[in-house]
C-alpha positions as CSV (number, residue, x, y, z in Angstrom):
1,M,-26.1,-4.6,29.1
2,N,-27.0,-2.1,31.9
3,S,-23.7,-2.8,33.7
4,V,-21.7,-2.1,30.6
5,M,-23.4,1.3,30.1
6,E,-23.0,2.1,33.8
7,R,-19.2,1.4,33.5
8,W,-19.0,3.5,30.3
9,V,-20.8,6.4,32.0
10,Q,-18.5,6.2,35.1
11,T,-15.4,6.2,32.9
12,C,-16.6,9.0,30.8
13,R,-17.4,11.1,33.8
14,R,-14.2,10.4,35.6
15,E,-11.8,10.7,32.5
16,L,-13.6,13.5,30.6
17,L,-16.4,15.4,32.3
18,D,-14.7,15.9,35.7
19,R,-11.6,17.4,33.9
20,T,-13.2,19.5,31.2
21,L,-15.2,22.7,31.3
22,I,-18.1,22.3,28.9
23,W,-19.3,25.6,27.3
24,D,-22.5,24.5,25.5
25,R,-24.3,21.6,23.9
26,R,-22.2,21.7,20.7
27,H,-19.0,21.5,22.8
28,L,-20.4,18.7,24.9
29,L,-21.3,16.6,21.8
30,H,-17.9,17.2,20.3
31,A,-16.1,16.2,23.5
32,L,-18.2,13.1,23.8
33,S,-17.5,12.1,20.2
34,E,-13.8,12.5,20.7
35,F,-13.9,10.5,24.0
36,E,-15.9,7.7,22.3
37,T,-13.3,7.4,19.6
38,F,-10.5,7.4,22.2
39,Y,-12.3,4.9,24.4
40,N,-13.0,2.5,21.5
41,E,-9.8,2.8,19.4
42,H,-6.9,4.0,21.5
43,R,-7.5,3.1,25.2
44,P,-6.1,-0.2,26.3
45,H,-8.6,-2.8,27.3
46,Q,-8.1,-5.5,30.0
47,V,-9.9,-8.1,27.9
48,R,-7.3,-7.7,25.2
49,R,-4.4,-7.9,27.6
50,Q,-3.9,-4.1,27.6
51,S,-3.8,-3.8,23.8
52,T,-6.0,-1.5,21.8
53,P,-8.7,-3.0,19.5
54,S,-7.5,-3.9,16.0
């Protein structure tokens, strides 16, 4: 499970935090919430042959 979280943190940092200027805690939580929705619902996954989860 640790490797799964490490991968998620790396992806979150690379795709969101390195490209976004975070103003405060509220903005950070909102950005992370939006990224989590994108990561789980819209982003293609290799396990599913580049399709989004159904």
